[in-house]
KOLKOL-719940 format. One record per residue: x, y, z of N, C-alpha, C in turn. Coordinates in steps of 0.1 Angstrom, whole numbers, padded with zeros to 4 digits, always signed. Layout:
BEGIN
XYZXYZXYZ/...
***
This chain:
BEGIN
-0589-0154+0327-0582-0159+0315-0583-0173+0311/-0589-0181+0320-0597-0194+0316-0607-0195+0304/-0615-0186+0307-0627-0184+0299-0621-0179+0286/-0615-0170+0286-0603-0164+0272-0599-0176+0265/-0590-0187+0273-0585-0195+0263-0594-0206+0258/-0605-0204+0261-0614-0216+0257-0626-0206+0243/-0625-0197+0247-0633-0190+0236-0627-0188+0224/-0612-0185+0225-0599-0181+0216-0603-0191+0202/-0602-0205+0208-0602-0214+0200-0616-0218+0195/-0628-0213+0197-0641-0217+0193-0646-0210+0182/-0645-0215+0168-0645-0210+0158-0659-0197+0157/-0674-0202+0165-0683-0196+0166-0681-0181+0173/-0673-0182+0184-0669-0174+0193-0666-0156+0185/-0671-0149+0186-0664-0136+0180-0652-0130+0183/-0641-0134+0199-0632-0133+0200-0621-0146+0196/-0628-0154+0187-0621-0165+0181-0608-0161+0173/-0597-0165+0174-0584-0162+0166-0583-0143+0164/-0588-0135+0173-0587-0124+0171-0575-0119+0175/-0572-0105+0170-0561-0097+0175-0560-0093+0189/-0547-0089+0194-0542-0089+0208-0551-0073+0212/-0549-0065+0201-0561-0053+0210-0575-0057+0212/-0583-0065+0205-0594-0071+0201-0595-0078+0214/-0588-0085+0217-0589-0092+0229-0587-0087+0244/-0579-0075+0243-0577-0067+0254-0593-0055+0260/-0595-0053+0244-0609-0041+0247-0619-0051+0251/-0620-0065+0247-0634-0071+0250-0632-0078+0263/-0620-0081+0269-0618-0085+0282-0616-0080+0293/-0609-0067+0291-0600-0060+0303-0588-0068+0308/-0588-0083+0299-0572-0084+0309-0560-0077+0303/-0552-0075+0312-0540-0066+0308-0534-0073+0296/-0530-0064+0292-0522-0066+0273-0512-0072+0274/-0502-0072+0287-0489-0078+0287-0495-0094+0290/-0506-0097+0296-0507-0111+0300-0511-0119+0289/-0519-0110+0280-0527-0120+0268-0517-0121+0257/-0506-0109+0257-0492-0114+0247-0485-0124+0252/-0484-0129+0265-0475-0137+0267-0483-0148+0268/-0495-0150+0270-0499-0164+0267-0501-0166+0250/-0502-0159+0243-0503-0159+0228-0491-0163+0223/-0475-0163+0230-0467-0162+0226-0464-0180+0222/-0468-0184+0230-0475-0201+0231-0485-0205+0219/-0496-0198+0214-0504-0204+0206-0498-0202+0191/-0497-0213+0185-0492-0214+0167-0499-0206+0163/-0515-0208+0164-0518-0203+0153-0523-0187+0154/-0515-0179+0167-0513-0168+0162-0503-0162+0162/-0493-0169+0163-0477-0166+0161-0470-0168+0147/-0475-0179+0140-0472-0180+0127-0481-0173+0119/-0491-0168+0121-0499-0157+0115-0497-0144+0118/-0486-0141+0126-0488-0127+0128-0478-0120+0116/-0481-0107+0117-0480-0095+0104-0465-0094+0107/-0459-0093+0095-0445-0094+0091-0439-0079+0086/-0430-0076+0096-0426-0062+0090-0411-0067+0082/-0413-0064+0067-0404-0069+0056-0395-0058+0055/-0398-0047+0057-0387-0038+0051-0383-0029+0067/-0369-0031+0072-0360-0030+0080-0352-0025+0075/-0341-0018+0084-0329-0015+0083-0318-0027+0080/-0309-0031+0069-0303-0040+0067-0286-0033+0067/-0277-0044+0066-0264-0040+0070-0260-0031+0056/-0253-0022+0055-0248-0014+0046-0234-0021+0035/-0231-0017+0026-0219-0023+0021-0206-0013+0024/-0198-0019+0029-0185-0012+0035-0171-0015+0025/-0176-0002+0016-0159-0002+0006-0153+0009+0009/-0139+0004+0002-0129+0016+0007-0122+0020-0009/-0123+0019-0016-0119+0017-0031-0130+0017-0043/-0123+0023-0056-0127+0018-0067-0124+0005-0072/-0133-0003-0078-0134-0015-0080-0131-0024-0069/-0134-0021-0057-0136-0031-0045-0146-0042-0045/-0156-0038-0052-0169-0044-0055-0177-0040-0062/-0180-0050-0072-0191-0044-0083-0202-0054-0082/-0215-0051-0083-0227-0060-0081-0231-0057-0096/-0240-0070-0099-0247-0068-0112-0258-0077-0115/-0268-0076-0123-0281-0080-0124-0286-0077-0140/-0298-0085-0145-0301-0086-0155-0313-0080-0155/-0318-0071-0167-0330-0068-0167-0341-0075-0178/-0350-0076-0178-0357-0083-0187-0365-0071-0196/-0360-0074-0207-0367-0059-0216-0374-0069-0228/-0378-0082-0225-0386-0089-0235-0404-0080-0241/-0408-0077-0230-0420-0067-0231-0421-0058-0246/-0407-0052-0245-0406-0041-0258-0393-0043-0268/-0391-0060-0269-0380-0061-0278-0384-0059-0292/-0396-0060-0296-0400-0058-0312-0398-0042-0315/-0391-0035-0305-0388-0020-0311-0374-0022-0312/-0372-0031-0304-0352-0033-0302-0347-0044-0307/-0345-0046-0322-0341-0058-0326-0331-0062-0320/-0330-0076-0314-0316-0084-0311-0315-0079-0293/-0322-0072-0285-0322-0065-0275-0331-0073-0265/-0330-0084-0257-0341-0089-0251-0337-0086-0233/-0326-0084-0232-0319-0080-0219-0311-0072-0217/-0310-0067-0202-0300-0057-0202-0286-0061-0193/-0277-0066-0192-0270-0066-0183-0266-0052-0176/-0267-0051-0163-0265-0036-0156-0255-0043-0145/-0241-0032-0144-0233-0037-0136-0227-0022-0128/-0225-0020-0112-0224-0010-0111-0206-0014-0097/-0203-0002-0098-0193-0002-0090-0195+0003-0075/-0196-0002-0063-0206+0001-0054-0198+0017-0048/-0186+0014-0050-0178+0030-0041-0183+0040-0053/-0177+0039-0062-0179+0050-0069-0193+0051-0079/-0201+0045-0078-0216+0047-0086-0214+0044-0100/-0202+0045-0107-0198+0040-0119-0207+0031-0125/-0215+0031-0136-0220+0020-0144-0224+0019-0155/-0223+0005-0161-0224-0005-0173-0236-0008-0175/-0237-0007-0186-0253-0013-0195-0248-0019-0205/-0249-0032-0209-0253-0042-0220-0261-0046-0227/-0264-0043-0237-0274-0054-0243-0274-0068-0246/-0282-0077-0243-0281-0089-0247-0296-0095-0254/-0290-0105-0263-0296-0114-0272-0304-0124-0264/-0297-0131-0257-0304-0138-0245-0295-0138-0234/-0301-0145-0228-0292-0146-0212-0286-0161-0207/-0281-0165-0220-0270-0175-0217-0258-0173-0214/-0252-0185-0207-0238-0183-0202-0228-0172-0214/-0232-0179-0224-0220-0175-0239-0222-0157-0237/-0235-0157-0235-0238-0142-0240-0233-0130-0229/-0237-0139-0214-0236-0131-0205-0223-0127-0202/-0216-0137-0204-0198-0139-0204-0194-0131-0212/-0198-0129-0226-0194-0121-0235-0195-0102-0233/-0205-0101-0225-0208-0089-0219-0201-0083-0208/-0198-0095-0199-0189-0091-0185-0176-0091-0192/-0169-0095-0202-0155-0099-0209-0155-0083-0215/-0165-0078-0218-0161-0062-0224-0160-0053-0214/-0168-0052-0202-0165-0047-0191-0151-0053-0183/-0147-0058-0185-0132-0060-0177-0123-0057-0182/-0123-0055-0200-0113-0049-0207-0111-0033-0202/-0123-0028-0195-0122-0016-0189-0116-0014-0176/-0125-0019-0166-0120-0023-0153-0122-0038-0148/-0116-0039-0138-0116-0055-0133-0120-0055-0114/-0131-0058-0109-0132-0057-0098-0123-0068-0086/-0121-0066-0076-0120-0075-0068-0129-0085-0062/-0141-0080-0058-0154-0088-0055-0163-0088-0066/-0172-0093-0067-0185-0092-0077-0199-0101-0070/-0211-0090-0067-0221-0100-0059-0229-0097-0070/-0240-0107-0071-0253-0104-0079-0264-0115-0068/-0272-0119-0075-0285-0126-0073-0282-0139-0072/-0291-0148-0071-0288-0163-0073-0293-0166-0087/-0294-0156-0098-0297-0161-0111-0289-0169-0118/-0295-0178-0128-0288-0192-0130-0279-0184-0142/-0281-0172-0148-0271-0166-0157-0257-0166-0155/-0257-0159-0137-0246-0157-0132-0233-0167-0130/-0247-0179-0127-0238-0195-0123-0235-0203-0135/-0238-0200-0148-0233-0206-0160-0213-0210-0161/-0215-0219-0163-0200-0224-0163-0190-0211-0170/-0194-0208-0183-0186-0200-0192-0187-0185-0182/-0197-0184-0175-0194-0168-0163-0183-0170-0153/-0185-0181-0148-0177-0187-0136-0165-0188-0141/-0162-0193-0153-0146-0195-0159-0138-0184-0159/-0147-0172-0166-0143-0158-0167-0138-0151-0156/-0149-0153-0143-0146-0147-0131-0131-0152-0128/-0130-0163-0126-0116-0173-0122-0105-0163-0133/-0108-0163-0147-0097-0160-0155-0093-0146-0149/-0101-0135-0144-0099-0128-0139-0092-0124-0124/-0095-0134-0115-0093-0140-0100-0099-0128-0095/-0112-0131-0097-0125-0120-0092-0131-0129-0082/-0134-0124-0067-0140-0129-0056-0152-0131-0058/-0162-0141-0066-0177-0137-0070-0185-0146-0055/-0194-0138-0050-0204-0140-0042-0219-0140-0044/-0228-0143-0041-0243-0141-0041-0248-0136-0029/-0261-0128-0027-0270-0127-0019-0277-0139-0013/-0276-0144+0002-0280-0153+0009-0297-0153+0006/-0304-0143+0008-0317-0143+0008-0324-0144-0005/-0334-0152-0009-0343-0153-0024-0350-0138-0025/-0354-0132-0011-0361-0122-0015-0354-0107-0012/-0341-0109-0010-0331-0096-0009-0323-0094-0021/-0322-0087-0026-0312-0084-0041-0302-0080-0036/-0295-0079-0046-0283-0069-0047-0286-0056-0044/-0285-0051-0032-0292-0033-0033-0286-0023-0041/-0272-0024-0040-0271-0011-0048-0272-0012-0061/-0270-0022-0075-0277-0024-0086-0291-0024-0087/-0297-0029-0079-0313-0026-0080-0315-0014-0075/-0312-0003-0067-0315+0006-0067-0313+0017-0083/-0300+0011-0087-0296+0015-0102-0306+0013-0114/-0310+0002-0113-0318-0004-0122-0330+0005-0121/-0335+0007-0107-0348+0015-0108-0346+0032-0115/-0335+0038-0112-0330+0049-0116-0328+0047-0129/-0323+0041-0136-0318+0040-0150-0332+0035-0159/-0343+0029-0154-0353+0023-0162-0364+0035-0156/-0364+0044-0149-0371+0057-0148-0367+0065-0158/-0353+0065-0161-0349+0076-0170-0350+0071-0185/-0350+0058-0188-0357+0050-0198-0370+0056-0204/-0380+0053-0193-0393+0051-0197-0398+0070-0197/-0388+0079-0193-0389+0093-0194-0389+0098-0209/-0379+0090-0212-0373+0091-0228-0384+0085-0237/-0390+0073-0234-0400+0068-0241-0411+0076-0244/-0419+0085-0233-0429+0094-0231-0421+0106-0238/-0412+0109-0239-0406+0121-0246-0407+0116-0263/-0402+0107-0266-0399+0102-0281-0412+0099-0286/-0424+0094-0277-0432+0087-0279-0431+0071-0290/-0421+0068-0281-0417+0053-0288-0411+0047-0278/-0406+0032-0278-0398+0023-0271-0391+0020-0276/-0383+0026-0284-0371+0024-0293-0359+0030-0284/-0351+0018-0281-0340+0028-0272-0323+0021-0275/-0323+0014-0282-0310+0004-0287-0302+0015-0289/-0305+0028-0297-0299+0038-0306-0293+0049-0293/-0298+0047-0284-0296+0059-0274-0290+0051-0261/-0292+0039-0258-0283+0034-0245-0273+0042-0241/-0263+0039-0248-0252+0046-0246-0250+0062-0236/-0262+0068-0245-0261+0082-0241-0266+0081-0228/-0278+0072-0227-0285+0074-0214-0276+0069-0204/-0267+0058-0207-0256+0055-0196-0247+0067-0196/-0242+0072-0204-0234+0084-0201-0240+0097-0193/-0250+0100-0193-0261+0105-0185-0259+0106-0170/-0263+0094-0169-0261+0087-0157-0250+0089-0150/-0239+0084-0156-0226+0088-0151-0220+0100-0150/-0225+0109-0154-0224+0122-0154-0235+0132-0146/-0242+0126-0139-0251+0132-0130-0247+0130-0115/-0250+0141-0111-0244+0141-0094-0252+0132-0085/-0248+0126-0075-0248+0114-0067-0249+0118-0055/-0259+0115-0048-0257+0124-0032-0250+0117-0023/-0249+0106-0021-0238+0096-0013-0227+0104-0016/-0222+0100-0031-0206+0104-0031-0205+0121-0032/-0209+0128-0033-0213+0143-0036-0206+0143-0048/-0207+0136-0056-0201+0143-0071-0204+0132-0083/-0200+0132-0092-0203+0123-0102-0200+0113-0104/-0205+0100-0110-0193+0088-0108-0183+0092-0117/-0183+0095-0125-0169+0100-0137-0163+0109-0130/-0164+0116-0120-0154+0126-0113-0144+0118-0101/-0150+0101-0098-0144+0096-0091-0131+0094-0096/-0118+0094-0091-0105+0089-0097-0096+0085-0085/-0084+0079-0088-0075+0077-0079-0073+0088-0065/-0073+0099-0076-0068+0111-0067-0078+0118-0058/-0089+0116-0057-0099+0120-0044-0107+0107-0041/-0102+0095-0043-0106+0085-0033-0110+0085-0018/-0100+0093-0014-0099+0095+0003-0111+0105+0004/-0114+0116-0004-0127+0125-0002-0138+0119-0004/-0139+0110-0016-0149+0101-0015-0156+0093-0005/-0144+0084+0000-0150+0077+0010-0152+0086+0027/-0149+0099+0028-0151+0103+0036-0166+0110+0036/-0169+0112+0020-0184+0117+0020-0195+0108+0023/-0189+0096+0016-0201+0082+0019-0200+0077+0035/-0191+0081+0044-0192+0078+0057-0197+0089+0066/-0202+0105+0059-0209+0114+0065-0223+0110+0058/-0226+0106+0049-0242+0105+0046-0246+0094+0054/-0235+0081+0058-0240+0071+0065-0242+0076+0081/-0232+0085+0084-0236+0087+0100-0246+0092+0101/-0250+0102+0092-0265+0112+0095-0277+0101+0091/-0277+0091+0083-0284+0083+0081-0286+0076+0095/-0274+0070+0102-0275+0060+0116-0282+0069+0125/-0277+0081+0127-0285+0088+0135-0299+0090+0138/-0307+0091+0127-0324+0089+0126-0327+0076+0134/-0321+0067+0137-0321+0052+0143-0316+0049+0152/-0328+0049+0163-0322+0040+0175-0319+0027+0174/-0302+0027+0183-0302+0014+0181-0303+0008+0195/-0310-0007+0193-0315-0011+0206-0315-0026+0205/-0312-0034+0212-0316-0050+0207-0331-0051+0213/-0339-0060+0206-0353-0064+0209-0347-0078+0217/-0339-0084+0218-0336-0097+0222-0323-0097+0231/-0324-0112+0234-0311-0113+0241-0305-0127+0237/-0290-0129+0239-0290-0145+0237-0295-0154+0245/-0301-0165+0240-0303-0175+0249-0324-0173+0242/-0328-0168+0239-0340-0163+0235-0344-0171+0222/-0354-0176+0225-0359-0182+0211-0372-0178+0204/-0369-0178+0191-0376-0171+0180-0378-0178+0170/-0390-0173+0161-0390-0179+0144-0384-0168+0136/-0386-0170+0123-0377-0165+0115-0388-0162+0104/-0391-0153+0096-0401-0150+0087-0399-0157+0076/-0411-0161+0067-0406-0173+0056-0405-0166+0045/-0400-0169+0034-0400-0162+0021-0410-0164+0013/-0418-0154+0010-0432-0151+0000-0427-0149-0012/-0433-0157-0024-0433-0153-0035-0441-0139-0037/-0441-0129-0050-0446-0119-0050-0461-0119-0048/-0470-0131-0054-0481-0131-0055-0487-0140-0044/-0480-0142-0037-0483-0155-0025-0494-0148-0018/-0504-0157-0011-0513-0149-0004-0509-0145+0009/-0516-0137+0013-0511-0129+0024-0514-0135+0038/-0527-0144+0035-0533-0152+0051-0525-0166+0050/-0517-0168+0045-0507-0182+0047-0498-0177+0056/-0492-0188+0060-0481-0184+0072-0472-0177+0069/-0468-0167+0079-0457-0158+0077-0447-0162+0086/-0444-0170+0093-0433-0173+0104-0431-0188+0102/-0417-0191+0101-0412-0203+0104-0421-0214+0111/-0422-0225+0109-0424-0234+0119-0415-0237+0129/-0401-0238+0126-0394-0242+0132-0389-0230+0140/-0381-0236+0153-0381-0222+0162-0364-0223+0168/-0359-0211+0164-0342-0210+0166-0339-0203+0179/-0325-0204+0181-0319-0197+0194-0311-0189+0191/-0312-0176+0197-0305-0168+0196-0288-0167+0201/-0277-0171+0194-0268-0172+0202-0256-0161+0201/-0259-0147+0197-0250-0138+0195-0258-0125+0189/-0254-0113+0198-0262-0100+0195-0250-0092+0189/-0249-0087+0180-0240-0075+0174-0245-0062+0173/-0242-0055+0184-0248-0046+0186-0238-0031+0177/-0245-0034+0164-0243-0028+0152-0255-0018+0146/-0251-0009+0136-0264-0002+0129-0269-0006+0117/-0277-0017+0116-0288-0019+0125-0284-0034+0131/-0289-0036+0145-0285-0046+0151-0289-0060+0146/-0276-0071+0148-0273-0080+0138-0276-0092+0151/-0285-0106+0144-0286-0113+0156-0280-0128+0149/-0275-0136+0156-0267-0149+0148-0277-0160+0159/-0277-0167+0150-0290-0181+0154-0284-0188+0152/-0289-0202+0158-0287-0215+0153-0305-0224+0160/-0305-0237+0153-0314-0243+0155-0313-0248+0166/-0321-0258+0171-0321-0263+0187-0313-0275+0187/-0304-0277+0177-0295-0286+0176-0282-0282+0176/-0283-0266+0179-0269-0260+0179-0260-0256+0167/-0265-0259+0154-0263-0259+0141-0263-0245+0136/-0253-0235+0133-0254-0223+0131-0262-0221+0117/-0271-0211+0117-0277-0208+0106-0272-0197+0100/-0265-0198+0083-0264-0189+0074-0268-0174+0078/-0260-0163+0074-0262-0149+0077-0249-0146+0080/-0248-0136+0090-0236-0127+0090-0223-0136+0098/-0213-0138+0087-0201-0149+0095-0187-0138+0096/-0189-0130+0105-0177-0120+0106-0161-0131+0104/-0157-0131+0092-0143-0138+0093-0133-0126+0102/-0123-0132+0102-0110-0124+0107-0099-0116+0093/-0101-0110+0090-0095-0108+0077-0084-0094+0080/-0086-0089+0094-0080-0075+0100-0062-0080+0103/-0053-0074+0091-0041-0075+0097-0038-0062+0102/-0029-0062+0114-0023-0050+0121-0013-0048+0113/-0011-0032+0113+0006-0024+0110+0008-0015+0119/-0002-0009+0124+0003-0002+0136-0008+0001+0146/+0001+0001+0156-0010-0005+0175-0006+0005+0179/-0015+0013+0186-0010+0024+0195-0023+0024+0208/-0016+0022+0219-0021+0019+0231-0017+0031+0243/-0030+0040+0245-0026+0054+0252-0035+0054+0266/-0029+0053+0277-0036+0054+0290-0046+0068+0289/-0059+0066+0294-0065+0077+0295-0063+0085+0307/-0057+0080+0320-0052+0086+0330-0039+0091+0334/-0030+0085+0330-0017+0094+0331-0010+0092+0318/+0000+0102+0314+0006+0101+0301+0014+0090+0298/+0009+0081+0294+0014+0068+0292+0009+0063+0274/+0019+0062+0268+0017+0058+0252+0025+0049+0248/+0022+0037+0238+0030+0028+0234+0025+0026+0218/+0037+0026+0213+0033+0027+0199+0040+0013+0190/+0035+0007+0181+0043-0005+0174+0037-0003+0159/+0050-0007+0153+0045-0008+0137+0052-0023+0135/+0041-0031+0130+0044-0043+0126+0050-0049+0109/+0060-0057+0114+0062-0065+0097+0052-0068+0091/+0049-0075+0081+0038-0082+0076+0038-0095+0078/+0027-0105+0083+0029-0118+0087+0032-0123+0072/+0032-0121+0063+0039-0130+0049+0044-0119+0041/+0048-0122+0030+0054-0117+0016+0040-0114+0008/+0039-0100+0006+0030-0098-0006+0023-0106-0016/+0038-0114-0023+0038-0122-0034+0030-0133-0034/+0025-0139-0018+0021-0151-0014+0007-0149-0014/+0002-0136-0018-0014-0135-0015-0021-0132-0026/-0030-0136-0026-0041-0136-0041-0043-0124-0047/-0042-0122-0058-0043-0110-0068-0049-0097-0060/-0060-0106-0060-0070-0094-0056-0068-0086-0040/-0059-0096-0033-0055-0086-0020-0044-0079-0025/-0036-0084-0030-0022-0076-0033-0031-0060-0040/-0038-0062-0049-0042-0050-0050-0048-0037-0042/-0056-0045-0035-0064-0040-0021-0053-0034-0014/-0043-0040-0007-0029-0038+0000-0022-0027-0006/-0022-0023-0023-0016-0013-0027-0024-0003-0028/-0036-0004-0028-0046+0010-0027-0043+0013-0013/-0048+0009-0005-0045+0010+0011-0031+0018+0016/-0022+0016+0007-0006+0021+0009-0008+0033+0002/-0012+0038-0011-0013+0050-0013-0024+0058-0015/-0033+0053-0007-0047+0063-0008-0054+0060+0007/-0044+0054+0015-0053+0055+0027-0046+0056+0038/-0038+0048+0045-0026+0051+0054-0015+0050+0052/-0011+0049+0038+0002+0052+0038+0016+0045+0041/+0010+0034+0046+0021+0022+0050+0024+0012+0044/+0039+0009+0038+0042+0001+0030+0039-0013+0037/+0036-0019+0028+0036-0037+0034+0048-0041+0041/+0059-0037+0034+0072-0048+0034+0076-0038+0051/+0072-0027+0054+0074-0017+0064+0073-0026+0080/+0082-0021+0088+0075-0025+0102+0090-0029+0113/+0090-0027+0124+0098-0026+0134+0097-0043+0142/+0083-0042+0146+0078-0053+0154+0076-0067+0145/+0080-0079+0152+0075-0091+0143+0060-0095+0145/+0053-0099+0138+0039-0102+0137+0035-0110+0148/+0045-0124+0147+0042-0132+0156+0040-0129+0173/+0047-0115+0173+0043-0116+0187+0032-0105+0188/+0023-0103+0184+0010-0096+0185+0002-0097+0195/+0000-0108+0197-0006-0113+0210+0001-0111+0222/+0013-0115+0224+0023-0109+0233+0025-0096+0237/+0024-0085+0224+0023-0075+0229+0014-0067+0232/+0003-0074+0226-0012-0069+0230-0013-0071+0247/-0008-0082+0255-0013-0084+0268-0001-0081+0274/+0009-0077+0272+0017-0071+0279+0015-0056+0279/+0011-0049+0269+0007-0035+0269-0006-0036+0277/-0014-0038+0279-0027-0038+0283-0029-0045+0296/-0019-0051+0301-0020-0059+0317-0025-0051+0327/-0027-0036+0330-0028-0035+0343-0041-0025+0335/-0046-0030+0326-0062-0023+0323-0074-0030+0327/-0081-0025+0329-0099-0029+0333-0109-0028+0325/-0103-0021+0311-0112-0015+0299-0105-0010+0291/-0109-0013+0278-0102-0007+0268-0111-0004+0258/-0107+0009+0253-0116+0014+0243-0111+0013+0230/-0122+0008+0218-0118+0010+0206-0127+0015+0197/-0126+0018+0185-0136+0025+0176-0141+0015+0164/-0151+0011+0163-0156+0002+0157-0155-0014+0159/-0165-0021+0153-0171-0037+0158-0159-0041+0155/-0154-0040+0144-0139-0054+0137-0131-0051+0147/-0126-0041+0152-0115-0038+0163-0115-0046+0177/-0130-0041+0178-0135-0047+0190-0133-0063+0191/-0141-0070+0181-0142-0082+0180-0125-0090+0178/-0120-0083+0173-0105-0088+0174-0098-0084+0186/-0098-0075+0194-0093-0076+0205-0099-0084+0217/-0109-0087+0215-0120-0094+0225-0115-0110+0223/-0112-0112+0212-0108-0125+0211-0097-0127+0216/-0086-0118+0216-0073-0120+0223-0071-0117+0237/-0079-0106+0239-0080-0103+0255-0094-0106+0259/-0098-0123+0262-0112-0122+0269-0114-0120+0284/-0103-0114+0290-0106-0110+0305-0106-0095+0308/-0107-0085+0294-0109-0074+0297-0121-0071+0292/-0129-0060+0295-0138-0054+0288-0133-0044+0277/-0140-0047+0268-0139-0041+0255-0148-0031+0252/-0147-0018+0247-0160-0011+0245-0158-0003+0232/-0168-0009+0221-0170+0003+0210-0174+0015+0214/-0162+0024+0216-0164+0040+0216-0177+0047+0207/-0180+0039+0198-0192+0045+0191-0204+0043+0199/-0202+0036+0210-0218+0031+0213-0217+0041+0223/-0207+0052+0226-0210+0065+0233-0210+0076+0228/-0217+0073+0212-0223+0082+0201-0206+0091+0198/-0196+0085+0200-0183+0089+0197-0187+0096+0181/-0180+0110+0175-0184+0111+0161-0171+0103+0154/-0175+0106+0143-0163+0100+0131-0150+0106+0134/-0139+0100+0133-0126+0101+0130-0121+0113+0121/-0128+0115+0110-0129+0128+0103-0130+0139+0107/-0145+0137+0114-0149+0150+0127-0139+0152+0137/-0131+0143+0143-0121+0142+0154-0109+0152+0146/-0105+0147+0135-0094+0156+0127-0096+0166+0126/-0107+0171+0123-0107+0186+0119-0111+0195+0134/-0112+0188+0141-0115+0195+0154-0107+0194+0163/-0094+0190+0165-0084+0184+0174-0071+0186+0165/-0066+0196+0174-0049+0200+0165-0039+0185+0171/-0038+0173+0163-0029+0166+0165-0022+0162+0150/-0012+0157+0152-0003+0156+0138-0005+0141+0133/+0003+0136+0125+0002+0121+0120+0020+0121+0121/+0020+0105+0125+0034+0102+0128+0042+0103+0113/+0055+0099+0115+0064+0102+0102+0064+0085+0094/+0058+0078+0098+0059+0063+0088+0051+0062+0077/+0044+0075+0076+0032+0075+0062+0041+0083+0051/+0036+0074+0041+0045+0082+0026+0033+0088+0019/+0022+0091+0024+0014+0102+0015+0009+0111+0024/+0004+0122+0021-0002+0133+0026-0015+0132+0032/-0021+0135+0045-0032+0133+0050-0033+0118+0049/-0025+0113+0054-0027+0096+0056-0038+0092+0067/-0044+0083+0069-0051+0079+0080-0040+0069+0089/-0039+0075+0101-0028+0073+0110-0030+0072+0125/-0025+0058+0133-0037+0051+0141-0029+0063+0155/-0018+0068+0153-0013+0075+0166-0022+0087+0167/-0024+0095+0154-0032+0106+0154-0046+0102+0157/-0056+0093+0153-0068+0087+0162-0067+0085+0173/-0057+0077+0179-0060+0075+0193-0058+0084+0201/-0053+0097+0200-0049+0108+0207-0066+0116+0204/-0069+0118+0190-0080+0123+0190-0095+0115+0198/-0091+0099+0198-0101+0097+0206-0102+0097+0221/-0086+0098+0226-0084+0101+0238-0089+0113+0244/-0087+0123+0235-0089+0138+0237-0108+0139+0239/-0114+0130+0230-0130+0134+0228-0133+0124+0242/-0128+0114+0245-0131+0105+0256-0131+0115+0268/-0120+0118+0272-0118+0125+0279-0129+0136+0284/-0133+0146+0276-0142+0157+0273-0154+0149+0276/-0159+0138+0268-0171+0132+0269-0175+0131+0285/-0163+0125+0291-0162+0116+0303-0164+0129+0313/-0157+0139+0313-0161+0150+0319-0174+0157+0319/-0177+0157+0309-0190+0167+0308-0203+0158+0309/-0201+0145+0304-0212+0137+0310-0212+0128+0324/-0202+0133+0329-0202+0124+0343-0206+0108+0341/-0198+0098+0334-0201+0087+0332-0198+0081+0344/-0207+0070+0352-0202+0067+0365-0191+0056+0366/-0185+0064+0377-0174+0052+0377-0172+0047+0397/-0185+0046+0400-0187+0040+0418-0179+0025+0416/-0181+0020+0408-0173+0006+0410-0158+0004+0409/-0151+0016+0407-0135+0018+0406-0131+0025+0418/-0122+0019+0424-0115+0026+0435-0105+0036+0430/-0098+0045+0438-0089+0053+0434-0079+0048+0427/-0072+0037+0432-0058+0029+0430-0065+0023+0417/-0074+0014+0415-0079+0010+0401-0080+0022+0391/-0085+0038+0395-0085+0044+0387-0078+0047+0377/-0065+0047+0381-0055+0050+0376-0048+0042+0362/-0055+0028+0362-0050+0021+0350-0062+0012+0344/-0076+0020+0347-0084+0014+0348-0094+0012+0330/-0083+0023+0321-0092+0024+0309-0075+0028+0301/-0079+0028+0290-0069+0032+0280-0075+0031+0265/-0072+0041+0259-0080+0041+0245-0073+0032+0234/-0076+0031+0225-0068+0023+0218-0071+0023+0201/-0065+0021+0192-0069+0019+0180-0055+0014+0173/-0062+0011+0159-0052-0001+0151-0057+0001+0135/
***
């Protein structure tokens, strides 16, 4: 190994600055030993090949107009065929995939704001996301967003765009250029609205219908369609963590499109992993060596509990709570009021003002309802995080890690009923969900024979409970 360390840094040596495989082949030193040594060699680690295309977090939306994404397409290369059109403002509703395309003469704040205003006369989003283009940060545009009470935010990374609108841009431009080939002309300003209508009336794989067919009456169906596609995609990817809390890592450097490939691919600065979030894909939170957190995923707590159901899996014990709201609906921002109304009439069917238990007693009820439990099962990372923060002494397990199927699948295969608190048919009901989860868990537990050697017979009676909110 000492000989290799000398040869690796000699410019005239055939092994100098070589790859791992070449070093292994030429020296017969075990690969793991070479990799371990190279971890401390900057000339190797900073220039290691980067895999830039990897699974990223998906967008979780539950309603029409929940989130819009917008972008600008530069069309100046064929502007002479389309007088007055140099850019196209593209906007898409992430839930329904419905899109708008507005021609622009310039990308000044005034022109962009006017185009957005035309769209908002039709529909107004709760949230709107763009990249960091200056045209979206112009004062005229930002004032318009504030006027319509829109929560505006941008993508964090300069090399990562708003994915849904970028994918739409590719689809739409492909359709445009096929038309150009057919018509033997680059003139499109006279058929732009026709091309947009054609897209909005085309079948979309994710929602399993056309964007124009999505309406308030079939929102739950669309939501389930999106979940089913995402579930199939996630099953193709094995979820595992490559790193653990406390590991020290580098992060990839952002490179411009034409930047040289031989320039450093990785940051010179070293970071520390502070949290590993086991989701699909696995997410890591990092800090610098001064323990300052680095921007990335910041899971805020915006979960408001309406129904709480605790079911012991080992004995017939079920506890049900319906909570009053923590505050009056009129005190919330308009975008949250609209979201609450949509959830009431399209998702869970629970009125904001309904409830029996005081919300201030939520933590007390949680502790009392689970005081004899050694382990709590929930479905979903957000719920796991919510419960873990309040019950730090009890192990909280996301039942999805046991490959539990979707709630929709469970409802279709188990004969349970919704409670009477919901004002709509086919509502998402915590009581129904938790019974289905318990049934699945017991069947899975029996057939897979999960290990329980560390639990005594006395503890076994109160060791686990299924949980849903």
